[in-house]
Every structure is written in C-alpha cells, then in structure tokens.
C-alpha positions in Angstrom: 0.0 0.0 0.0 1.5 3.4 -1.1 1.4 6.0 1.7 -0.3 9.3 1.0 -2.3 7.8 -1.8 -6.1 7.9 -2.4 -6.1 4.1 -2.1 -4.5 4.3 1.4 -7.0 7.0 2.4 -10.0 4.9 1.2 -8.7 1.9 3.1 -8.4 3.9 6.3 -12.0 5.1 6.0 -13.1 1.5 5.3 -11.4 0.5 8.5 -13.5 3.1 10.4 -11.0 5.9 11.0 -12.5 9.4 11.5 -10.0 10.8 9.0 -6.4 10.9 8.0 -3.2 12.9 7.9 -1.6 13.7 4.5 1.4 15.7 3.3 1.4 18.5 0.7 4.4 19.7 -1.3 4.9 22.1 -4.2 6.1 21.4 -7.7 8.3 23.7 -9.7 5.2 25.1 -11.5 3.5 25.8 -8.1 1.1 22.9 -8.0 0.1 21.2 -4.8 0.7 17.4 -4.7 0.4 14.9 -1.9 3.7 13.3 -1.0 5.5 12.7 2.3 9.1 13.1 1.1 10.8 15.7 -1.2 11.3 13.0 -3.8 8.9 10.5 -5.5 11.1 7.8 -7.0 13.7 9.7 -9.0 11.7 12.9 -9.2 12.6 15.8 -7.0 9.2 17.5 -6.6 10.5 21.1 -6.1 12.3 20.8 -9.4 9.6 18.9 -11.4 6.6 20.1 -13.3 3.2 18.9 -12.4 3.0 16.9 -15.6 5.8 14.7 -14.3 3.9 14.0 -11.0 0.6 12.7 -12.4 1.1 9.5 -10.4 0.6 11.5 -7.2 -2.7 12.7 -5.9 -3.3 16.5 -6.0 -4.5 18.5 -3.1 -7.6 19.4 -5.0 -8.3 15.7 -5.7 -8.1 14.7 -2.1 -10.2 17.6 -0.9 -12.9 17.0 -3.5 -13.1 13.3 -2.7 -12.9 13.3 1.1 -14.0 16.8 2.4 -17.5 15.6 3.1 -16.7 12.4 5.0 -13.3 12.6 6.7 -11.6 14.8 9.3 -8.5 16.1 7.4 -5.1 16.8 9.0 -3.4 18.6 6.1 0.3 19.0 6.7 2.1 21.6 4.6 5.7 20.4 4.2 7.0 23.6 2.5 6.1 27.3 2.3 4.4 28.8 -0.7 1.2 26.9 -0.7 -0.7 28.9 1.9 -3.0 30.9 -0.4 -3.6 28.0 -2.7 -4.6 25.8 0.2 -7.0 28.3 1.7 -8.7 28.8 -1.7 -9.1 25.0 -2.1 -10.6 24.8 1.4 -13.2 27.4 0.4 -14.1 25.3 -2.6 -14.3 22.1 -0.6 -15.1 23.0 3.1 -14.4 20.0 5.3 -17.8 19.0 6.7 -16.2 16.8 9.4 -13.5 19.2 10.4 -9.9 19.8 9.6 -6.6 21.1 10.9 -3.8 22.5 8.7 -0.5 21.6 10.4 3.1 22.2 9.8 6.6 22.0 11.4 7.2 25.5 10.0 6.0 28.5 12.1 6.3 30.8 9.2 3.7 28.8 7.2 1.2 28.9 10.1 1.7 32.7 10.5 1.0 33.2 6.8 -2.0 31.0 6.9 -3.4 32.9 9.9 -2.9 36.1 8.0 -5.0 34.7 5.3 -7.8 33.2 7.5 -8.9 33.7 11.0 -11.1 30.6 11.0 -9.1 27.8 9.6 -7.8 25.6 12.5 -4.0 25.5 12.6 -1.6 23.1 14.3 2.1 23.2 15.1 3.9 19.8 14.7 7.0 19.0 16.9 9.2 16.0 17.3 12.3 16.7 19.4 11.1 19.5 21.7 8.1 21.6 22.3 8.0 25.0 20.5 6.5 28.1 22.2 3.1 26.9 21.2 1.2 29.1 23.7 2.4 32.1 21.8 1.6 30.8 18.3 -1.6 31.4 16.3 -2.6 27.7 16.6 -5.6 25.7 17.7 -3.8 22.3 17.9 -0.5 21.1 19.3 0.7 18.0 17.4 3.7 16.5 19.3 5.5 13.3 18.8 4.3 10.7 21.3 7.6 10.9 23.2 6.8 14.5 24.2 3.3 13.9 25.5 2.6 13.9 29.3 -0.6 14.2 31.3 0.5 17.7 32.3 0.9 18.8 28.7 -2.5 17.5 27.8 -4.1 19.4 30.7 -2.2 22.5 29.8 -3.3 22.4 26.2 -6.9 21.8 27.2 -6.7 24.6 29.9 -6.0 27.1 27.1 -8.9 25.8 25.0 -6.7 24.0 22.4 -6.5 20.4 21.2 -3.7 17.8 21.1 -3.1 15.2 18.5 -0.2 12.7 18.9 1.7 10.6 16.5 2.7 7.9 15.5 1.0 5.4 17.8 1.1 1.8 16.5 0.6 -0.5 19.5 -2.5 -1.2 21.5 -1.1 -0.4 25.0 0.0 3.0 23.9 -3.3 3.7 22.2 -5.1 2.9 25.5 -2.4 4.9 27.4 -2.9 8.1 25.4 -6.7 7.7 25.4 -6.7 7.6 29.2 -4.8 10.8 29.2 -7.6 12.3 27.1 -5.7 13.4 24.1 -8.0 14.7 21.3 -6.8 12.5 18.6 -4.4 9.6 17.9 -2.5 9.2 14.6 -1.5 5.7 13.6 -0.3 3.6 10.7 -2.2 0.6 12.2 -5.7 1.7 11.4 -7.6 -1.5 12.0 -6.0 -1.9 15.4 -6.6 1.7 16.3 -10.3 1.6 15.5 -10.8 -1.7 17.2 -9.1 -0.5 20.3 -10.9 2.7 20.6 -14.3 1.2 19.8 -13.9 -1.5 22.4 -12.9 0.7 25.3 -14.1 4.2 24.6 -17.1 6.1 23.2 -16.5 6.3 19.4 -16.7 10.1 19.4 -14.4 10.8 22.3 -11.0 10.0 20.8 -10.7 10.6 17.0 -8.7 8.0 15.1 -6.6 9.3 12.3 -4.6 7.3 9.7 -1.1 8.4 8.8 
C-alpha cells in the first residue's frame, strides 16, 4: 500500500477511521501534490513540473473526494502553498472538520494572516515549541513529548492535542486515558478496534497516517 495515496485513504476510511493525515508539497510550477518526502522515486518535486507527477494525488483531488466524509489533517511540508490551500478549502469545506498543520511556524503565520477561522496546528518531534504564543488551535507533538500535564495545559488554554505515530494497543489505551484529542496511527484497524472497544466512538478521534 502506497502511503499518501487515495487508495490508502480509502482503506483507512473503510477500517472506520475518523479521518487521516496527509502531506502536501509544491512542484516547480506551483502545483500542490500529496507526497511525504521531497522526492517521489527519481523525481525531486520542487524541481519537477506537475505533468511529471501525475502518479501523485493532487491537493484538489483529495479535498474533492474526502471533504464531506473525513476529518482532514493537512500537513504543509513547504512554504508557498498557503493561499492555494485556503482557496481549495473554500471550494471544498471539510464537513467533518480539519486542521492545517506544519513544522514551520512561518507557514502557520502566513495561513493565519489569510484566514482567522481555519484551524491550525504546530507539529513538533524533538522539543516543544513556544506553542502558547503561536496562532494555533492544535498542538501535534510526537508521542515521546506527551505527558498528562501537557494534555491538561493544552486543554486549559482551549486548544487540542493530536499525537503521532501510535502503533501499539497499549500506547493507544495509554494516550486515550490521558484524554488526548486524537491519535494518529499507521495501524488503522488496530486503532479503530481498540478505541471502539474501550471508549465512546466520538471521544478519541482515530486518524490514519
């Protein structure tokens, strides 16, 4: 199964996930394509034209197909796509909610300047950024950074916390007990089965990565 593909997204939805995370990058001719890494095979996306990337899903395609039935965690991997993304969200408003996330604070600042209503999230893996001072609605830390105190602090400020990548049952239960707002996993069947068994379905969103 190819990650960040429409086939993978459809499978996650069939498994019962509430939604999924996907990565967006920019081609040399300023088109938004869905791909985790900077390269797809031998193609360097930032140097390639969109015609060379037809095997990849486009941002527009994913939004058109899933905006009515999935919670969308849209990660912008690079700057320069902010206005294009906001326009696409206006054409395809996510009916089950969304968050636009990034490791790059400058991307989030640009997005907030373009929209006061689109939910934003800062992603972090090695250390926590000064998230309290950022224009974000979500904190999206790697699982190694999450503590009960952090979850309480995030909720105290009226924000939400999603954590990644949680692929074993014990950790899924562990984070659910801490009342995180969403769990991101590669193991979609296991995630849905675990949360359905022990928790109310609407309490802990399950997201595929």
